[in-house]
DRENTORMI-252546 format. One record per residue (C-alpha): residue number from 1; residue in three letters; x, z, y. Coordinates in nm, 4 decimals, always signed. Example, Ala and Ser with C-alpha at 12.3 -4.5 7.8 and 13.67 -1.06 7.14 Angstrom:
<pts>
+-----+-----+----------+----------+----------+
|   n | res |        u |        w |        v |
+-----+-----+----------+----------+----------+
|   1 | ALA |  +1.2300 |  +0.7800 |  -0.4500 |
|   2 | SER |  +1.3670 |  +0.7140 |  -0.1060 |
+-----+-----+----------+----------+----------+
</pts>
This chain:
<pts>
+-----+-----+----------+----------+----------+
|   n | res |        u |        w |        v |
+-----+-----+----------+----------+----------+
|   1 | MET |  -1.6393 |  -0.2120 |  -0.0345 |
|   2 | MET |  -1.3494 |  -0.1721 |  +0.2051 |
|   3 | ARG |  -1.2708 |  +0.1761 |  +0.0749 |
|   4 | THR |  -1.1388 |  +0.0450 |  -0.2557 |
|   5 | ALA |  -0.9016 |  -0.1906 |  -0.0774 |
|   6 | GLY |  -0.7945 |  +0.0972 |  +0.1419 |
|   7 | MET |  -0.7192 |  +0.3146 |  -0.1596 |
|   8 | LEU |  -0.5251 |  +0.0315 |  -0.3199 |
|   9 | LEU |  -0.3209 |  -0.0359 |  -0.0083 |
|  10 | ALA |  -0.2486 |  +0.3319 |  +0.0391 |
|  11 | ALA |  -0.1006 |  +0.3648 |  -0.3101 |
|  12 | ALA |  +0.0032 |  +0.0120 |  -0.3915 |
|  13 | MET |  +0.3795 |  +0.0487 |  -0.3934 |
|  14 | LEU |  +0.3200 |  +0.0887 |  -0.7668 |
|  15 | VAL |  +0.1194 |  -0.2299 |  -0.8192 |
|  16 | ALA |  +0.4126 |  -0.4635 |  -0.8814 |
|  17 | PRO |  +0.4694 |  -0.3385 |  -1.2383 |
|  18 | LEU |  +0.0987 |  -0.3901 |  -1.3117 |
|  19 | ALA |  +0.1113 |  -0.7469 |  -1.1849 |
|  20 | ALA |  +0.4465 |  -0.8361 |  -1.3405 |
|  21 | ALA |  +0.2900 |  -0.9735 |  -1.6556 |
|  22 | ARG |  +0.0495 |  -1.1961 |  -1.4656 |
|  23 | PRO |  +0.1362 |  -1.5566 |  -1.3884 |
|  24 | ALA |  +0.2997 |  -1.5898 |  -1.0487 |
|  25 | PRO |  +0.0840 |  -1.7502 |  -0.7802 |
|  26 | PRO |  +0.1611 |  -2.1166 |  -0.7259 |
|  27 | ASP |  +0.4383 |  -2.1939 |  -0.4799 |
|  28 | VAL |  +0.2865 |  -2.2443 |  -0.1393 |
|  29 | LYS |  +0.4838 |  -2.3698 |  +0.1553 |
|  30 | PRO |  +0.4413 |  -2.1484 |  +0.4606 |
|  31 | ASP |  +0.1746 |  -2.2726 |  +0.6975 |
|  32 | ALA |  +0.2767 |  -2.3837 |  +1.0446 |
|  33 | GLN |  +0.1320 |  -2.0739 |  +1.2083 |
|  34 | ALA |  +0.2596 |  -1.7907 |  +1.4196 |
|  35 | PRO |  +0.4145 |  -1.4949 |  +1.2326 |
|  36 | PRO |  +0.1903 |  -1.1929 |  +1.1717 |
|  37 | VAL |  +0.1511 |  -0.9568 |  +1.4668 |
|  38 | PRO |  +0.3348 |  -0.6450 |  +1.3498 |
|  39 | LEU |  +0.1964 |  -0.2943 |  +1.3271 |
|  40 | LEU |  +0.5208 |  -0.1581 |  +1.4692 |
|  41 | TRP |  +0.5867 |  +0.1567 |  +1.6727 |
|  42 | LYS |  +0.9069 |  +0.2998 |  +1.8204 |
|  43 | VAL |  +0.9520 |  +0.6780 |  +1.8195 |
|  44 | SER |  +1.2311 |  +0.7848 |  +2.0538 |
|  45 | GLY |  +1.4505 |  +1.0753 |  +1.9502 |
|  46 | THR |  +1.7563 |  +1.2446 |  +2.0933 |
|  47 | GLN |  +2.0377 |  +1.0546 |  +2.2670 |
|  48 | GLY |  +1.9242 |  +0.7095 |  +2.1694 |
|  49 | SER |  +1.8167 |  +0.7724 |  +1.8085 |
|  50 | ALA |  +1.4859 |  +0.6129 |  +1.7171 |
|  51 | LEU |  +1.2439 |  +0.5536 |  +1.4326 |
|  52 | TYR |  +1.0741 |  +0.2166 |  +1.4029 |
|  53 | LEU |  +0.7523 |  +0.2649 |  +1.2033 |
|  54 | LEU |  +0.6255 |  -0.0560 |  +1.0432 |
|  55 | GLY |  +0.2866 |  -0.0831 |  +0.8717 |
|  56 | SER |  +0.3133 |  -0.2839 |  +0.5512 |
|  57 | PHE |  +0.0612 |  -0.4847 |  +0.3537 |
|  58 | HIS |  +0.1787 |  -0.4399 |  -0.0037 |
|  59 | LEU |  +0.0422 |  -0.7737 |  -0.1281 |
|  60 | LEU |  +0.1087 |  -1.0848 |  +0.0783 |
|  61 | LYS |  +0.1380 |  -1.4625 |  +0.0577 |
|  62 | PRO |  +0.4405 |  -1.6876 |  +0.1123 |
|  63 | SER |  +0.2553 |  -1.8184 |  +0.4186 |
|  64 | ASP |  +0.2814 |  -1.4720 |  +0.5765 |
|  65 | TYR |  +0.6495 |  -1.5368 |  +0.6440 |
|  66 | PRO |  +0.8633 |  -1.5446 |  +0.8475 |
|  67 | VAL |  +0.8111 |  -1.2045 |  +1.0077 |
|  68 | SER |  +0.7899 |  -1.1670 |  +1.3851 |
|  69 | LYS |  +1.0955 |  -1.1382 |  +1.6076 |
|  70 | ASP |  +0.9981 |  -0.7762 |  +1.6772 |
|  71 | VAL |  +1.0411 |  -0.6912 |  +1.3086 |
|  72 | ASP |  +1.3649 |  -0.8886 |  +1.2897 |
|  73 | GLN |  +1.5037 |  -0.6984 |  +1.5877 |
|  74 | ALA |  +1.4003 |  -0.3592 |  +1.4483 |
|  75 | PHE |  +1.5601 |  -0.4462 |  +1.1156 |
|  76 | SER |  +1.8805 |  -0.5713 |  +1.2783 |
|  77 | SER |  +1.9236 |  -0.2557 |  +1.4860 |
|  78 | ALA |  +1.8529 |  -0.0160 |  +1.1981 |
|  79 | GLN |  +2.1363 |  +0.1715 |  +1.0296 |
|  80 | ARG |  +1.9083 |  +0.2329 |  +0.7327 |
|  81 | VAL |  +1.5678 |  +0.1254 |  +0.5979 |
|  82 | VAL |  +1.3238 |  +0.3757 |  +0.4477 |
|  83 | PHE |  +1.0331 |  +0.2907 |  +0.2177 |
|  84 | GLU |  +0.7708 |  +0.4882 |  +0.0277 |
|  85 | LEU |  +0.9826 |  +0.4387 |  -0.2846 |
|  86 | SER |  +1.3507 |  +0.3607 |  -0.3073 |
|  87 | SER |  +1.4507 |  +0.0103 |  -0.4091 |
|  88 | GLU |  +1.6087 |  +0.1559 |  -0.7250 |
|  89 | GLU |  +1.2773 |  +0.2994 |  -0.8414 |
|  90 | MET |  +1.0753 |  -0.0051 |  -0.7369 |
|  91 | ASN |  +1.3062 |  -0.2298 |  -0.9379 |
|  92 | SER |  +1.3409 |  +0.0024 |  -1.2351 |
|  93 | PRO |  +1.2224 |  -0.1439 |  -1.5686 |
|  94 | ALA |  +1.0994 |  +0.2059 |  -1.6551 |
|  95 | LEU |  +0.8419 |  +0.2199 |  -1.3741 |
|  96 | ALA |  +0.5704 |  +0.0214 |  -1.5523 |
|  97 | ALA |  +0.6154 |  +0.2319 |  -1.8655 |
|  98 | GLN |  +0.5869 |  +0.5552 |  -1.6638 |
|  99 | MET |  +0.2662 |  +0.4403 |  -1.5026 |
| 100 | LEU |  +0.1137 |  +0.3252 |  -1.8290 |
| 101 | GLN |  +0.2098 |  +0.6508 |  -1.9982 |
| 102 | ALA |  +0.0149 |  +0.8439 |  -1.7355 |
| 103 | ALA |  -0.2837 |  +0.6092 |  -1.7694 |
| 104 | VAL |  -0.3247 |  +0.6384 |  -2.1482 |
| 105 | ARG |  -0.5921 |  +0.8851 |  -2.2604 |
| 106 | THR |  -0.4691 |  +1.1841 |  -2.4602 |
| 107 | ASP |  -0.7917 |  +1.3879 |  -2.4575 |
| 108 | GLY |  -0.9675 |  +1.2051 |  -2.7385 |
| 109 | ARG |  -1.2171 |  +1.0442 |  -2.5005 |
| 110 | LEU |  -1.2624 |  +0.6748 |  -2.4320 |
| 111 | LEU |  -1.3104 |  +0.4922 |  -2.1032 |
| 112 | LYS |  -1.6798 |  +0.4405 |  -2.1773 |
| 113 | ASP |  -1.7291 |  +0.8177 |  -2.2050 |
| 114 | ASP |  -1.6449 |  +0.8605 |  -1.8350 |
| 115 | LEU |  -1.8683 |  +0.5820 |  -1.7061 |
| 116 | ASP |  -2.2393 |  +0.5592 |  -1.6382 |
| 117 | ALA |  -2.4335 |  +0.2746 |  -1.7976 |
| 118 | ASP |  -2.4371 |  +0.0542 |  -1.4859 |
| 119 | THR |  -2.0607 |  +0.0797 |  -1.4325 |
| 120 | TRP |  -1.9955 |  +0.0113 |  -1.7992 |
| 121 | GLN |  -2.2085 |  -0.3026 |  -1.7767 |
| 122 | LEU |  -2.0205 |  -0.4164 |  -1.4650 |
| 123 | LEU |  -1.6941 |  -0.3668 |  -1.6517 |
| 124 | GLN |  -1.8218 |  -0.5660 |  -1.9494 |
| 125 | ASP |  -1.9234 |  -0.8495 |  -1.7187 |
| 126 | TRP |  -1.5839 |  -0.8435 |  -1.5459 |
| 127 | ALA |  -1.3983 |  -0.8401 |  -1.8764 |
| 128 | ASN |  -1.5985 |  -1.1388 |  -2.0011 |
| 129 | ASP |  -1.5385 |  -1.3326 |  -1.6800 |
| 130 | ASN |  -1.1647 |  -1.2606 |  -1.6963 |
| 131 | SER |  -1.1155 |  -1.3079 |  -2.0728 |
| 132 | MET |  -1.0093 |  -0.9452 |  -2.1043 |
| 133 | PRO |  -1.0970 |  -0.7778 |  -2.4389 |
| 134 | LEU |  -1.2531 |  -0.4424 |  -2.3614 |
| 135 | ASP |  -1.0660 |  -0.2758 |  -2.6452 |
| 136 | ARG |  -0.7475 |  -0.3195 |  -2.4400 |
| 137 | LEU |  -0.8982 |  -0.0964 |  -2.1726 |
| 138 | SER |  -1.0871 |  +0.1582 |  -2.3812 |
| 139 | GLY |  -0.7968 |  +0.4023 |  -2.4119 |
| 140 | LEU |  -0.7093 |  +0.3984 |  -2.0407 |
| 141 | LYS |  -0.8167 |  +0.6206 |  -1.7528 |
| 142 | PRO |  -1.0608 |  +0.4829 |  -1.4938 |
| 143 | TRP |  -0.8122 |  +0.4983 |  -1.2009 |
| 144 | PHE |  -0.5741 |  +0.2643 |  -1.3814 |
| 145 | VAL |  -0.8497 |  +0.0222 |  -1.4777 |
| 146 | GLY |  -0.9811 |  +0.0267 |  -1.1199 |
| 147 | LEU |  -0.6399 |  -0.0669 |  -0.9802 |
| 148 | THR |  -0.6024 |  -0.3361 |  -1.2462 |
| 149 | VAL |  -0.9358 |  -0.4911 |  -1.1450 |
| 150 | SER |  -0.8455 |  -0.4804 |  -0.7743 |
| 151 | ILE |  -0.5023 |  -0.6295 |  -0.8286 |
| 152 | ALA |  -0.6451 |  -0.9089 |  -1.0427 |
| 153 | GLN |  -0.8923 |  -0.9917 |  -0.7667 |
| 154 | MET |  -0.6287 |  -0.9962 |  -0.4938 |
| 155 | THR |  -0.3746 |  -1.1967 |  -0.6930 |
| 156 | ARG |  -0.6397 |  -1.4603 |  -0.7619 |
| 157 | GLN |  -0.6534 |  -1.5333 |  -0.3909 |
| 158 | GLY |  -0.2771 |  -1.5695 |  -0.3723 |
| 159 | LEU |  -0.1843 |  -1.2168 |  -0.2642 |
| 160 | ASP |  +0.1227 |  -1.1105 |  -0.4595 |
| 161 | PRO |  +0.3015 |  -0.7720 |  -0.4845 |
| 162 | GLN |  +0.6309 |  -0.9575 |  -0.5149 |
| 163 | SER |  +0.5669 |  -1.1084 |  -0.1708 |
| 164 | GLY |  +0.4727 |  -0.7778 |  -0.0070 |
| 165 | LEU |  +0.6469 |  -0.6779 |  +0.3137 |
| 166 | ASP |  +0.8181 |  -0.3862 |  +0.1395 |
| 167 | ARG |  +0.9709 |  -0.6148 |  -0.1224 |
| 168 | HIS |  +1.0798 |  -0.8648 |  +0.1400 |
| 169 | LEU |  +1.2576 |  -0.6043 |  +0.3505 |
| 170 | MET |  +1.4138 |  -0.4394 |  +0.0447 |
| 171 | GLU |  +1.5725 |  -0.7732 |  -0.0387 |
| 172 | GLN |  +1.6851 |  -0.8174 |  +0.3215 |
| 173 | ALA |  +1.8387 |  -0.4698 |  +0.3244 |
| 174 | GLN |  +2.0298 |  -0.5422 |  +0.0046 |
| 175 | LYS |  +2.1656 |  -0.8676 |  +0.1470 |
| 176 | ALA |  +2.2651 |  -0.6945 |  +0.4716 |
| 177 | GLY |  +2.4248 |  -0.3989 |  +0.2941 |
| 178 | LYS |  +2.1901 |  -0.1486 |  +0.4605 |
| 179 | PRO |  +2.1055 |  +0.1760 |  +0.2766 |
| 180 | ALA |  +1.7447 |  +0.1704 |  +0.1502 |
| 181 | THR |  +1.5933 |  +0.5046 |  +0.0536 |
| 182 | GLY |  +1.2480 |  +0.6376 |  -0.0377 |
| 183 | LEU |  +1.0225 |  +0.9073 |  +0.1045 |
| 184 | GLU |  +0.8830 |  +1.0039 |  -0.2338 |
| 185 | SER |  +0.9380 |  +0.9428 |  -0.6019 |
| 186 | ALA |  +0.7453 |  +0.7183 |  -0.8365 |
| 187 | ALA |  +0.6583 |  +1.0280 |  -1.0369 |
| 188 | ALA |  +0.4957 |  +1.1821 |  -0.7284 |
| 189 | GLN |  +0.2915 |  +0.8680 |  -0.6616 |
| 190 | ILE |  +0.1774 |  +0.8549 |  -1.0229 |
| 191 | ARG |  +0.0790 |  +1.2242 |  -1.0127 |
| 192 | MET |  -0.1239 |  +1.1542 |  -0.6998 |
| 193 | LEU |  -0.3202 |  +0.8786 |  -0.8750 |
| 194 | ASP |  -0.3544 |  +1.0673 |  -1.2015 |
| 195 | GLY |  -0.4680 |  +1.3765 |  -1.0142 |
| 196 | MET |  -0.7986 |  +1.2194 |  -0.9134 |
| 197 | GLY |  -1.1032 |  +1.3926 |  -1.0533 |
| 198 | THR |  -1.3314 |  +1.2122 |  -1.2970 |
| 199 | GLU |  -1.5909 |  +1.1394 |  -1.0295 |
| 200 | GLU |  -1.3284 |  +0.9990 |  -0.7915 |
| 201 | GLN |  -1.1893 |  +0.7796 |  -1.0668 |
| 202 | ARG |  -1.5363 |  +0.6562 |  -1.1623 |
| 203 | GLN |  -1.6152 |  +0.5708 |  -0.8008 |
| 204 | LEU |  -1.2839 |  +0.3878 |  -0.7579 |
| 205 | LEU |  -1.3511 |  +0.1745 |  -1.0651 |
| 206 | ARG |  -1.7123 |  +0.0999 |  -0.9726 |
| 207 | GLU |  -1.6244 |  -0.0096 |  -0.6204 |
| 208 | ALA |  -1.3379 |  -0.2221 |  -0.7532 |
| 209 | LEU |  -1.5826 |  -0.3967 |  -0.9863 |
| 210 | GLU |  -1.8416 |  -0.4466 |  -0.7127 |
| 211 | LEU |  -1.5736 |  -0.5814 |  -0.4805 |
| 212 | ALA |  -1.4573 |  -0.8255 |  -0.7484 |
| 213 | GLY |  -1.8160 |  -0.9387 |  -0.7919 |
| 214 | LYS |  -1.8397 |  -1.0257 |  -0.4231 |
| 215 | GLY |  -1.5349 |  -1.2521 |  -0.4334 |
| 216 | ASP |  -1.2560 |  -1.2714 |  -0.1807 |
| 217 | GLU |  -1.4355 |  -1.1964 |  +0.1463 |
| 218 | GLN |  -1.3513 |  -0.8273 |  +0.1840 |
| 219 | SER |  -0.9843 |  -0.8329 |  +0.0864 |
| 220 | GLN |  -0.9402 |  -1.1469 |  +0.2974 |
| 221 | ARG |  -1.0885 |  -0.9588 |  +0.5930 |
| 222 | LEU |  -0.8278 |  -0.6838 |  +0.5539 |
| 223 | HIS |  -0.5444 |  -0.9317 |  +0.5148 |
| 224 | ASP |  -0.6537 |  -1.1222 |  +0.8249 |
| 225 | ALA |  -0.6772 |  -0.7988 |  +1.0242 |
| 226 | TRP |  -0.3249 |  -0.7056 |  +0.9195 |
| 227 | ARG |  -0.1996 |  -1.0491 |  +1.0260 |
| 228 | ARG |  -0.3611 |  -0.9998 |  +1.3683 |
| 229 | GLY |  -0.2119 |  -0.6528 |  +1.4010 |
| 230 | ASP |  -0.5649 |  -0.5162 |  +1.4437 |
| 231 | ALA |  -0.4980 |  -0.1450 |  +1.4048 |
| 232 | ASP |  -0.8504 |  -0.0441 |  +1.5096 |
| 233 | LEU |  -1.0271 |  -0.2585 |  +1.2483 |
| 234 | LEU |  -0.7898 |  -0.1494 |  +0.9724 |
| 235 | TRP |  -0.8427 |  +0.2162 |  +1.0624 |
| 236 | ARG |  -1.2204 |  +0.1801 |  +1.0601 |
| 237 | ASP |  -1.2424 |  -0.0258 |  +0.7425 |
| 238 | MET |  -0.9715 |  +0.1441 |  +0.5365 |
| 239 | ALA |  -0.9987 |  +0.5058 |  +0.6445 |
| 240 | VAL |  -1.3025 |  +0.6212 |  +0.8397 |
| 241 | GLU |  -1.5601 |  +0.5651 |  +0.5657 |
| 242 | MET |  -1.3269 |  +0.6892 |  +0.2927 |
| 243 | LYS |  -1.2659 |  +1.0049 |  +0.4926 |
| 244 | ARG |  -1.6398 |  +1.0597 |  +0.5369 |
| 245 | GLN |  -1.7496 |  +0.9747 |  +0.1842 |
| 246 | TYR |  -1.4541 |  +1.1064 |  -0.0179 |
| 247 | PRO |  -1.2700 |  +1.3674 |  +0.1893 |
| 248 | ASP |  -1.0762 |  +1.5140 |  -0.1040 |
| 249 | LEU |  -0.9482 |  +1.1742 |  -0.2130 |
| 250 | TYR |  -0.8621 |  +1.0786 |  +0.1452 |
| 251 | GLN |  -0.6741 |  +1.4048 |  +0.1886 |
| 252 | ARG |  -0.4716 |  +1.3468 |  -0.1292 |
| 253 | ILE |  -0.3746 |  +0.9829 |  -0.0855 |
| 254 | ASN |  -0.3224 |  +0.9821 |  +0.2907 |
| 255 | VAL |  -0.3073 |  +1.3091 |  +0.4840 |
| 256 | ASP |  -0.1070 |  +1.5162 |  +0.2347 |
| 257 | ARG |  +0.1530 |  +1.2442 |  +0.1976 |
| 258 | ASN |  +0.1801 |  +1.1886 |  +0.5725 |
| 259 | ASP |  +0.2352 |  +1.5612 |  +0.6244 |
| 260 | ALA |  +0.5020 |  +1.5669 |  +0.3513 |
| 261 | TRP |  +0.6880 |  +1.2769 |  +0.5151 |
| 262 | LEU |  +0.7162 |  +1.4306 |  +0.8634 |
| 263 | PRO |  +0.9990 |  +1.6770 |  +0.7852 |
| 264 | LEU |  +1.1839 |  +1.3942 |  +0.6089 |
| 265 | LEU |  +1.1567 |  +1.1632 |  +0.9097 |
| 266 | GLN |  +1.2456 |  +1.4063 |  +1.1861 |
| 267 | PRO |  +1.6181 |  +1.4458 |  +1.1018 |
| 268 | TRP |  +1.6621 |  +1.0727 |  +1.1753 |
| 269 | LEU |  +1.5449 |  +1.1407 |  +1.5307 |
| 270 | GLN |  +1.8367 |  +1.3744 |  +1.5993 |
| 271 | ALA |  +2.1400 |  +1.2764 |  +1.8043 |
| 272 | GLY |  +2.3882 |  +1.0474 |  +1.6354 |
| 273 | GLN |  +2.1472 |  +0.9004 |  +1.3804 |
| 274 | GLY |  +2.0974 |  +0.5659 |  +1.5557 |
| 275 | ASP |  +1.7972 |  +0.3556 |  +1.4552 |
| 276 | THR |  +1.5956 |  +0.3863 |  +1.1342 |
| 277 | LEU |  +1.3308 |  +0.1387 |  +1.0158 |
| 278 | VAL |  +1.0504 |  +0.3033 |  +0.8156 |
| 279 | VAL |  +0.8228 |  +0.0707 |  +0.6172 |
| 280 | VAL |  +0.5070 |  +0.2263 |  +0.4672 |
| 281 | GLY |  +0.1526 |  +0.1165 |  +0.3935 |
| 282 | ALA |  -0.0349 |  +0.0474 |  +0.7161 |
| 283 | LEU |  -0.2967 |  +0.3162 |  +0.6499 |
| 284 | HIS |  -0.0289 |  +0.5865 |  +0.6795 |
| 285 | LEU |  +0.0422 |  +0.4946 |  +1.0422 |
| 286 | LEU |  -0.3113 |  +0.4574 |  +1.1738 |
| 287 | GLY |  -0.5623 |  +0.6863 |  +1.3381 |
| 288 | GLU |  -0.5645 |  +1.0564 |  +1.4070 |
| 289 | ASP |  -0.4183 |  +1.1422 |  +1.0649 |
| 290 | GLY |  -0.1418 |  +0.8817 |  +1.0795 |
| 291 | VAL |  +0.2306 |  +0.9438 |  +1.1139 |
| 292 | VAL |  +0.2318 |  +0.7791 |  +1.4586 |
| 293 | GLU |  -0.0106 |  +1.0295 |  +1.6116 |
| 294 | LYS |  +0.1400 |  +1.3230 |  +1.4253 |
| 295 | LEU |  +0.4821 |  +1.2509 |  +1.5757 |
| 296 | ARG |  +0.3293 |  +1.1943 |  +1.9197 |
| 297 | ALA |  +0.1572 |  +1.5332 |  +1.8925 |
| 298 | GLN |  +0.4973 |  +1.6937 |  +1.8330 |
| 299 | GLY |  +0.6162 |  +1.5696 |  +2.1696 |
| 300 | TYR |  +0.8031 |  +1.2528 |  +2.0800 |
| 301 | LYS |  +0.7705 |  +0.9454 |  +2.2984 |
| 302 | VAL |  +0.5884 |  +0.6803 |  +2.0922 |
| 303 | GLU |  +0.5204 |  +0.3219 |  +2.1973 |
| 304 | ARG |  +0.3879 |  +0.0190 |  +2.0144 |
| 305 | ILE |  +0.6323 |  -0.2707 |  +1.9943 |
| 306 | CYS |  +0.4390 |  -0.5967 |  +2.0105 |
| 307 | SER |  +0.5726 |  -0.8801 |  +2.2223 |
| 308 | SER |  +0.2821 |  -1.1050 |  +2.1168 |
| 309 | CYS |  +0.0044 |  -0.8581 |  +2.1998 |
| 310 | LYS |  -0.2104 |  -0.9209 |  +2.5032 |
| 311 | ARG |  -0.1195 |  -0.6915 |  +2.7900 |
+-----+-----+----------+----------+----------+
</pts>
């Protein structure tokens, strides 16, 4: 079940347009609790230049704020902030239309044609439980429906794309007058999702439906692990099984993108660049395939920044 959440979190910079039409979660005052322990690493470059790599959770709650002092300090020192997508694309009214255009079937087939009988029944049950007419979904591709189901499940428990760490820091960068750029385009992210094979799409949808049927336990487990800064648990639950079961999908949504980002990040490690804060989905920083280890393997000094971690 954790693989679906991992897939969602790896690609979820695009989920805000999907959730925009849903009612906003009720206002919740932040709990009196310690800030989340950040998944934050410092990569030292030449003559004082540095990258701060921050693992985001793309859907969060108001109670997940404020951020830790480590994140505040990294943000304050940064000359620029870099996200998966630029703030212009994330806030573009055209983004939802682009995603929906890619999701609409043009091959004459219907959603039911790509699903086995058991998955179709699960989808019918979900649609009935969520007052969703199936004819609204019949002309859409399974990957889009799978993300829609997952997002609906997560927003029901108060997780909101508009409260995600990326969104929060984009707003902070705008207020502070810091440049905020993207590592890839929305079109590239959409192509990545739309490039899934039929079997991968079917599996994504089925697991999303099974996860929704089990309630909030699994996504809550991931959220809690992110709050604790538990990199090991997130790596195991979001990546290891996905890599074993669906290596092609894992390669497309994680490894290929990480590899494409490296040559974009390295110029900011050169002399005279100062500090750069990079905010991407947590999965992209974790484990042997993550950006952290890839930069370490190239000889850069890398250290985790976590003043609240046990030494």
